[in-house]
N, C-alpha and C positions, 0 to 999 in steps of 0.2 A: 558341260559346255557343248553347244550345238554349232558346229561349223559345217554347213551343208550347202549343196548347190541350190536347194529349194527352200520352201517355207511351209510350215504346217506340222512339222514333227513335234514341236513343243506341245501343240494342242493334242496330238495323239498320245504323247507321254502323259499328259494330265489325265486324259480319258482312261487310258488302259493301265497305267502304272501308279499314278498318284492322284486319284479322284478327290481325295480329301485335301483341300488347300492348306490346312493347318499342319500337315506332316510333309508337305511338298518341299523338295530341296530348292535352293536358290539356283537360278539358271543364268548362264552367260551365253549370249548369242554373238555371232560374228560372221564375217566373210573373209575369204582368202582370195585376193585378186591375182596372186602369182599364177602364171601359166605353167602347167607341167604336162608331160606326155609319159604315159605308162608304157614302157617298152615291153616289159614282162614283169611278173610278180617280183617286187622289191628292187626293180631296176627302173628308175624314174629320171627323166631329163627335165631340168628346170629351163623352160623355153621362154618365159616372160616374167622377169623380176618386177614385182609391184609392191603390194602392201597387205597387211593383215589388220583388220579392224574388229574390235570386240567391245562389248558393253553389257551391262546388266539388264535383265528382263524384269520389269516391275512385278512385285508380288501383289496378290489381291489384298493382303493384309497390310501392305505398305511397309513391311519390315524387312530390310536387307541386312543380312548378318555381316559382321566385320570381316570374317575370313574372305568373303567375296571381294571386298574392297582391297584387301592385301593381294589377292590374285591379280586383280586388274592393275595393280601397281608393279607387280613382278613381271608379267608377260612382256611389256615393252623392253625389258632389259635383255631379252634374247634378240640381239641386233639383226641376225639373219632373217628373222621373221618380219622385220620392219613393222612391228606391231604398235598400234596406238589404241588406247581405251577411250571410249566416248560415252556420254550419258544418253539416256532415253529421252526424246525420240530420235536423236541424231543417228544412233546406230540402226534404228529401224529404217531410216531413209537410205542409209548406205546399203543396207540389206536389200531394199526394194530396187535400188539401181542395179545391183549385181543380179538380182532375180530377173529383172527385165532383160539383161544381157544374156543370161542363161536360157531364158524363154525363146530368145532368137537363135542363138548359136547351137544349143544342144539338139532340139528336135530336127532342125533343118539339116545340120551336118550329119545327124544320125540317118535321116532318110536318104541323103545323098552319099553317105559313106565318105565324107570329105573332111579336110582340115578346116580350121576356122576361117582361113582366107577366102573360102567359097562364099561366105556371107557378103563380101565386098562386091560380088558380081550381081547381086539382086537388090539394088537400092529401093525399088518401089515396094517390094515385100517388107524390107526393113522398116520403112517409114510407116507403112500401114499397120504393122504390128505394134510399133511404138505409139501410134495414135490410140490404139485400143487400150494398151496398158496405161498410158497417161490418163485416159478418161477414168479408168478404174481407180488409180492412185488418188486422183484429185477428188474422188467421191468417198474415200475411206473415212469413216467417222473418227478414227483415232488420230487423223492428221488435220482435222478441221481446226482452224485458228492457229496452227503452227506457223510461225514466221518463215517466209521464204519458200514454202512448199509449192505455191502456185508457179513461181518462177523456176524453181529447180526441176519440177516435174511437168512442165509444159511439154507438148509433143516435140517441139523443136529442141528444147534443152535436153530432154531425155534421149532423143536420137543422137545428139552430139556426144553425150556422155558415153552411151553404149558403143557407138562406132569408134570412139577413141580407145576403149577397152579392146574391142575386136581387132583393131589395127595393131595394138601392142602385142596381142596374142595370136597373130595370124598363123603362126607355125604350129599352134597347139592342136592336138587331137582331143576333143572334148570327151568327157566321161561317157556320155550316152552313145557315142560312136563305138567305144570299147565294149559297152554293154551289148550293143547289137551284134558286134563281131563275135562276141563270146556267148551269144544266145542267153543273156541274162535279163531279168526284169530291169526296167529303167526307173529313173526317178521322175518320170513325166507327171505323176500324180502330185508331186511336191513342187514342180516347176510351173509348167503351163496349166496344170490342174489347179494350182493355187489361184492363178489369175481368173480362171473360169469360175471357181467357187466365189471368190470375192466379187467378181463382176455380177453374178446373180444376186448376191447379197445387197449390192448397192444399186441394182437396176441398170447396169451397163452391159450392153451386148458386146461379145468378143468373138465374132464368127471366124476370123482367121486363126486366132489362138485355139479355139475349140476344134477347128479342122486339124491342126497340128497334133492335138491330143489324140484325136481319133485315128489319124494315120500312123502315129507311133505305136499306139496300142494294137492296131491291126498288124503292123509289121512284127511287133514283138510276139504276138500270138502265133503268127506264121512260123517264126524262127523257133519258138519253143515247141511247136508241134513237130517241126523238122528234127529237132534235137531228140525228141522222144521216139521217133520212128526207126 
């Protein structure tokens, strides 16, 4: 099961762990929209109750084992998770919405060492980044012909969805802020880096997104050098 802030880890798992699709395990992917703040190791504050969304990742051979179906039936029974199972490509669309939100809140809050509420003070930046990400999503080959995608991922709709999540989690300190404070590598490669890679694949430029990647990588390198000195 892959529950992560970004996207692209499954592709890495396939490349480095299970290159042979015939022996590859079944995957479940998903997103957790609950907001949490890590106070210290094993001390977490639940700052924004929301939902958990999961779903199966299609296999190249088209065969999904029965135990995976049972898992997707059982997870929603954990009521505190507020978990719901979805089919593909619905879970992909949910994941892309969360990834768009993380691409906004994580790098900017990390660069400013701020809680999520900071995002509400920069509306022009918010809209510009959502326009870039919207253009990438609407060009993705795996979503071509999927009903409702154009409406759901228009720049206006995506901006509205993301800002609603931001407002609900305004008190949250995102994971990339904690990574910076603790001088750790961040997930920027799997968050904004994902949009940069997919943008190049479909011929969509993402200059603001790419700038955020570069700035986070530079700040991370500076902090890691400082930690080693």
